[in-house]
C-alpha positions, 0 to 999 in steps of 0.5 A: 500500500502506498500513501500520499497527500494531494492539496487543493489550494483553492479550497484550502484542503488536503486529501490523504490518498492511497493506492495498491503498489501495482495501481497507477490511480490514487484513491480517496479515503472515504468515510460514510460515503464522503471523501475525507479532507483535512484543513492542514497537511499535518492533519492529513498526515495524521490520518494516513499514519492512523490508517497505515499503522500495523498491528502484527499478529504473528512474527517469526524471527530467530530471537522468537525461535530462541525464546520458545526453546530452540537452541542458538545452534539450531536457530543458526542452522536455519537459512533465510530460505528455511525461515521463509518456508517455515513462515509460509507453512505456518500461514497455511495453517490459518486459511480462515484468518480473514474470516476470524479477523472480521468476526473479532472486529465485529464483536469489538464493535458491538461492545 
């Protein structure tokens, strides 16, 4: 995902925008069907920062493997390719991940 800010000087507005990396066209953020605009560039940047912030669910790293009981020599024996294959294998064990995310988000929104 890529982000930018487009200004409209005549209206003194700033528009936070986004696009997928393989797309050419920028898209407006919308809220309840309305295009999101900000009165200052820093406000537009704050909006982008809020939307682009990630919340990692699962990260596989060498320190993590060591923290769960693998010895340093075992961890050191793994190549980057091994680590990538391990991550791919783990990801395949969660085929309904997006469904679970939607269910949990909806539960929080009902509170």
